[in-house]
C-alpha positions as CSV (number, residue, x, y, z in Angstrom):
1,M,0.0,-0.1,-0.2
2,S,2.9,2.1,0.9
3,A,4.2,1.6,-2.5
4,L,1.4,2.5,-4.4
5,K,0.7,5.8,-2.3
6,L,4.1,6.5,-3.1
7,L,3.8,5.6,-7.1
8,R,1.0,7.9,-6.9
9,S,1.7,10.9,-5.4
10,G,5.0,11.0,-8.0
11,F,2.5,10.5,-11.2
12,I,1.3,14.0,-9.9
13,Y,4.5,15.8,-9.6
14,L,5.6,14.1,-13.0
15,F,2.3,15.7,-14.4
16,V,2.9,19.6,-13.1
17,A,6.6,19.0,-14.4
18,M,4.7,17.7,-18.2
19,I,2.4,20.6,-18.4
20,M,5.2,23.1,-17.5
21,L,7.4,21.8,-20.1
22,I,4.4,21.9,-22.5
23,E,3.6,25.4,-21.3
24,F,7.2,26.4,-22.0
25,P,6.5,28.1,-25.3
26,E,4.3,30.4,-23.1
27,F,6.4,30.8,-21.3
28,V,9.2,32.5,-23.7
29,R,6.6,34.6,-25.2
30,I,6.1,36.1,-21.4
31,A,9.6,35.8,-21.2
32,I,10.0,38.2,-24.2
33,Y,7.3,40.5,-23.1
34,V,9.4,41.4,-19.8
35,S,12.6,42.0,-21.9
36,Y,11.0,44.7,-24.1
37,Y,10.6,46.2,-20.2
38,Y,13.5,45.0,-17.9
39,G,15.8,43.8,-20.6
40,M,17.6,40.8,-21.7
41,M,19.1,39.5,-18.3
42,Y,15.3,39.5,-16.7
43,M,14.3,37.3,-19.7
44,I,17.4,34.8,-19.2
45,I,16.5,35.0,-15.3
46,F,13.0,34.2,-15.8
47,L,13.5,31.2,-18.3
48,T,16.2,29.5,-16.4
49,L,14.0,29.4,-13.1
50,I,11.6,28.2,-15.0
51,L,13.5,25.4,-16.2
52,L,15.1,24.5,-13.0
53,A,11.5,24.4,-11.5
54,I,10.7,21.7,-14.1
55,V,14.3,19.8,-13.5
56,V,13.8,19.9,-9.8
57,I,10.2,18.6,-9.8
58,F,10.6,15.8,-12.2
59,L,13.8,14.7,-10.1
60,Y,11.6,14.7,-7.0
61,A,9.2,12.7,-8.6
62,I,11.3,10.2,-10.1
63,F,13.9,9.9,-7.2
64,E,11.9,10.6,-3.9
65,K,8.6,9.2,-5.0
66,I,8.6,6.6,-8.0
67,R,11.8,5.1,-7.0
68,Y,11.3,4.2,-3.3
69,G,8.0,2.9,-4.9
70,M,9.3,0.3,-7.5
71,R,11.6,-0.6,-4.7
72,Q,9.1,-1.5,-2.2
73,L,7.2,-3.0,-5.1
74,S,10.0,-5.0,-5.9
75,E,10.8,-6.5,-2.3
76,I,6.9,-7.8,-2.9
77,D,6.9,-8.5,-6.2
78,S,10.3,-9.6,-8.2
79,R,8.3,-8.9,-11.4
80,F,9.3,-5.1,-10.3
81,R,12.9,-5.5,-10.6
82,I,13.4,-4.4,-13.8
83,C,11.4,-1.1,-12.7
84,Y,13.5,0.1,-10.2
85,T,16.7,-1.0,-12.1
86,G,15.0,1.6,-14.6
87,T,14.9,4.3,-12.3
88,T,19.0,3.2,-11.5
89,L,19.6,3.9,-15.1
90,I,17.7,7.4,-15.5
91,L,20.4,8.4,-12.5
92,V,22.9,6.9,-14.4
93,G,22.1,8.2,-17.4
94,L,21.7,11.8,-15.8
95,V,25.1,11.5,-14.2
96,V,26.6,11.0,-17.4
97,L,24.9,13.8,-18.9
98,V,26.0,16.0,-16.5
99,L,29.7,14.8,-16.2
100,G,29.9,15.5,-20.1
101,V,28.5,19.0,-20.0
102,V,30.7,19.7,-17.0
103,V,33.8,18.3,-18.2
104,F,33.0,20.2,-21.7
105,V,32.9,23.5,-19.9
106,A,35.7,22.6,-17.6
107,L,38.2,21.8,-20.5
108,S,37.2,24.1,-23.6
109,A,38.8,27.2,-21.7
110,E,42.2,25.5,-21.7
111,Y,42.4,22.8,-24.2
112,T,40.5,22.1,-27.8
113,V,37.9,19.9,-27.0
114,S,36.2,17.5,-29.9
115,R,32.9,18.3,-30.1
116,S,32.2,15.2,-31.5
117,L,33.4,13.2,-28.2
118,V,31.0,15.4,-25.9
119,L,28.0,14.7,-28.7
120,A,29.1,10.6,-27.7
121,V,28.7,11.1,-24.0
122,L,25.8,13.2,-24.3
123,Y,24.6,10.5,-26.7
124,V,25.1,7.8,-24.5
125,G,24.0,9.4,-21.5
126,G,20.4,10.1,-23.0
127,I,20.2,6.9,-24.3
128,I,20.9,5.2,-20.9
129,A,18.1,7.7,-19.4
130,F,16.1,6.9,-21.9
131,I,15.9,3.0,-21.6
132,G,15.6,3.6,-17.5
133,Y,12.4,6.0,-18.3
134,I,11.0,3.4,-20.3
135,L,11.6,0.4,-18.3
136,T,10.6,2.5,-15.0
137,L,7.0,3.9,-17.0
138,V,6.1,1.7,-19.9
139,V,7.1,-1.3,-18.5
140,G,6.2,-0.2,-14.9
141,A,2.7,0.2,-16.3
142,F,2.3,-3.2,-17.8
143,K,4.0,-4.9,-14.9
144,L,1.4,-3.0,-12.5
145,H,-1.7,-4.2,-15.1
146,G,-0.2,-7.7,-14.8
147,K,-0.7,-7.7,-10.8
148,Y,-3.6,-5.6,-10.7
149,R,-5.6,-6.2,-13.5
150,N,-6.7,-2.6,-14.3
151,P,-7.1,-1.7,-17.9
152,L,-6.1,1.9,-17.1
153,Y,-2.6,0.8,-16.5
154,V,-3.0,-0.5,-20.0
155,A,-4.2,2.4,-21.4
156,A,-1.5,4.8,-19.7
157,G,1.3,2.2,-21.2
158,I,-0.1,3.0,-24.6
159,F,0.1,6.8,-24.4
160,F,3.7,6.4,-23.0
161,V,4.6,4.7,-26.5
162,L,2.5,6.8,-28.4
163,S,3.9,9.7,-27.0
164,I,7.3,8.8,-27.5
165,F,7.0,8.4,-30.8
166,L,5.5,11.5,-31.5
167,T,8.3,13.3,-29.5
168,F,10.8,11.9,-31.4
169,T,8.6,12.5,-34.8
170,G,8.6,16.3,-33.8
171,L,12.3,16.4,-32.5
172,L,13.4,15.1,-35.8
173,G,11.9,18.0,-37.4
174,L,8.7,16.6,-38.8
175,D,6.5,19.5,-37.6
176,A,8.4,19.9,-34.9
177,V,6.4,22.0,-32.5
178,F,2.9,20.8,-32.7
179,T,4.0,17.1,-32.6
180,T,6.4,17.4,-30.0
181,R,3.8,19.2,-27.9
182,V,1.0,16.6,-28.9
183,G,3.7,14.0,-28.0
184,L,4.5,15.8,-24.4
185,G,0.6,16.2,-23.8
186,G,-0.2,12.1,-24.6
187,T,2.6,11.5,-21.9
188,A,0.7,14.2,-19.7
189,V,-2.7,12.3,-20.2
190,G,-0.6,8.8,-19.2
191,Y,0.6,10.4,-15.8
192,V,-3.6,11.1,-15.0
193,L,-4.0,7.4,-16.4
194,M,-1.6,5.8,-13.7
195,Y,-2.9,8.1,-11.2
196,I,-6.3,7.3,-11.5
197,A,-5.8,3.6,-11.8
198,L,-2.9,3.5,-8.5
199,G,-5.8,5.4,-7.0
200,G,-8.5,2.7,-7.8
201,T,-6.1,0.0,-7.0
202,I,-5.7,1.6,-3.4
203,K,-9.6,1.8,-3.0
204,K,-9.4,-1.6,-3.9
205,L,-7.2,-2.9,-1.6
206,N,-8.7,-1.2,1.2
207,T,-11.8,-2.5,0.6
208,Q,-10.6,-6.0,0.9
209,S,-8.5,-5.3,3.6
């Protein structure tokens, strides 16, 4: 029960972070408006704070809620170990990404750093984090359905898969802004479905007890 409650609260935070990310173009418009009156520096500060808020909320949801919830579930049911491993991969991938950026900034001032090498490190970090994301959320949704038999878990998993496809399609430049926002919106819908499904499971377990 504790694990399910942790997961449920985690998806609320993920939903908030995703909505902020989807609406980031609107924040940019606001920042441009602010820059007209207060200067470019205030625009940069405003957008930086928004991005930091999105990152902090996402990290809190994954590592303080989802990760602990999956760990507790994996201790009860070994089927969820892969999902807990997924949260570890997200952590490893993010560490690689951060280290890649830090090393590039630190060394570029003194030495000529190969851009292709830095990009390779960033790609590796991104791929590791992406695999972890799939194992945690996509696989996790179907694992939860297998254990608790709520079809909303399957619906959430399908939304996650479709949104990943649409987001990557958008990032490749095929009607980039619209397609990416639709993909991210699908992810937000998946988060809501997971929240509702987990609430239903918690209620069912409470009734049975």
